[in-house]
VOGU-3710 file (C-alpha; in Angstrom, 3 decimals, decimal comma):
1> xxxxxxxxxx> 0,009/-0,186/0,143  1,503/3,005/-0,841  1,047/6,645/0,951  -1,799/8,292/-0,824  -3,743/4,736/0,234  -2,514/4,972/3,376  -3,463/8,028/3,939  -7,645/7,817/1,986  -7,759/4,993/4,863  -6,706/6,596/7,782
11> xxxxxxxxxx> -8,207/10,001/6,673  -11,474/8,579/5,396  -12,466/4,610/4,967  -11,353/4,463/8,802  -13,998/7,262/9,838  -16,859/4,832/8,154  -18,448/8,130/6,532  -17,216/7,426/3,369  -17,674/4,381/1,173  -14,667/4,251/-0,820
21> xxxxxxxxxx> -12,224/6,865/-2,650  -10,001/7,499/-4,850  -7,153/10,528/-5,722  -6,650/11,696/-9,441  -3,638/12,926/-10,800  -5,408/15,492/-13,271  -1,935/16,427/-15,636  -1,720/12,550/-15,721  -6,082/11,605/-15,976  -5,252/8,705/-13,823
31> xxxxxxxxxx> -5,677/7,204/-10,336  -2,680/7,530/-8,266  -4,109/6,297/-5,347  -7,904/4,438/-4,361  -9,389/2,118/-1,940  -8,757/-1,395/-2,053  -11,602/-2,835/-5,114  -13,042/0,479/-6,228  -12,388/1,322/-9,827  -12,980/4,385/-11,670
41> xxxxxxxxxx> -12,940/4,179/-15,376  -10,937/6,194/-17,835  -14,149/8,003/-19,481  -15,212/8,799/-15,557  -11,855/10,945/-14,932  -12,180/12,788/-18,001  -15,565/13,491/-16,919  -14,637/14,898/-13,407  -11,853/16,991/-15,036  -13,827/18,378/-16,839
51> xxxxxxxxxx> -16,662/19,063/-14,186  -14,572/21,239/-13,053  -13,810/23,167/-15,763  -15,654/23,874/-18,991  -18,507/22,212/-18,258  -18,610/23,351/-14,368  -22,234/25,173/-14,571  -23,651/22,094/-16,899  -22,670/19,881/-14,155  -24,651/21,905/-11,951
61> xxxxxxxxxx> -27,914/22,302/-14,028  -27,886/19,048/-15,110  -25,696/16,348/-12,617  -23,116/13,517/-13,722  -22,787/10,638/-14,737  -20,493/8,070/-13,129  -20,146/4,530/-13,490  -23,602/4,010/-15,390  -25,363/6,275/-13,021  -27,183/9,355/-12,682
71> xxxxxxxxxx> -26,108/11,694/-9,904  -27,975/15,139/-9,068  -25,915/18,004/-8,355  -26,821/19,132/-4,260  -24,073/21,526/-3,912  -20,910/22,964/-6,788  -18,556/25,476/-6,020  -15,291/25,927/-7,827  -13,097/23,648/-5,639  -15,856/21,056/-4,594
81> xxxxxxxxxx> -19,409/19,363/-5,938  -21,660/16,943/-3,699  -24,177/14,629/-5,480  -26,495/12,745/-4,750  -29,240/10,178/-6,374  -31,118/7,564/-4,695  -28,438/4,704/-4,473  -26,243/7,371/-2,247  -23,637/10,469/-3,340  -20,253/11,621/-4,394
91> xxxxxxxxxx> -18,642/14,119/-2,876  -15,347/15,194/-5,997  -13,086/17,951/-4,851  -10,586/19,452/-6,403  -6,864/20,785/-5,691  -4,340/22,570/-8,076  -2,721/18,587/-8,652  -5,306/16,679/-7,465  -9,330/15,398/-7,446  -10,264/13,310/-4,482
101> xxxxxxxxxx> -13,484/11,655/-5,506  -15,087/9,906/-2,301  -18,770/7,633/-2,310  -21,115/7,211/-0,222  -24,110/4,982/0,457  -27,775/6,500/1,993  -27,659/5,496/5,254  -24,282/7,991/5,896  -24,546/11,450/6,867  -23,995/13,639/3,456
111> xxxxxxxxxx> -22,910/16,759/5,364  -20,257/14,852/7,325  -19,025/12,754/4,362  -18,183/16,062/2,381  -16,553/17,758/5,890  -14,286/14,965/6,315  -13,445/14,742/2,559  -12,897/18,695/2,086  -10,393/18,829/5,415  -8,358/15,961/3,383
//
């Protein structure tokens, strides 16, 4: 396990507020680290990167598709997007070089998940 994977596990997964997480390198357009068994398809990586650039208004209005499921945008600003559907939600936070993606199920408290990811 590399340091980024350890960070995801220790800071997010161990809290039990987040189901899965991944760190995406924006420049490389690839996953740098993810929690065990969490795969982010290449087309979803491009959609997530695009969500913070030219398509940010579109995501805010129309939501986002991730792993063949549609998510409605609940909250967004220039550094974070919080999306939800009947199965759970996605939290996407952008820094200068990474995008941090986390998922949670409907049984969890969304605000706690958002806060945990944004703090990381």
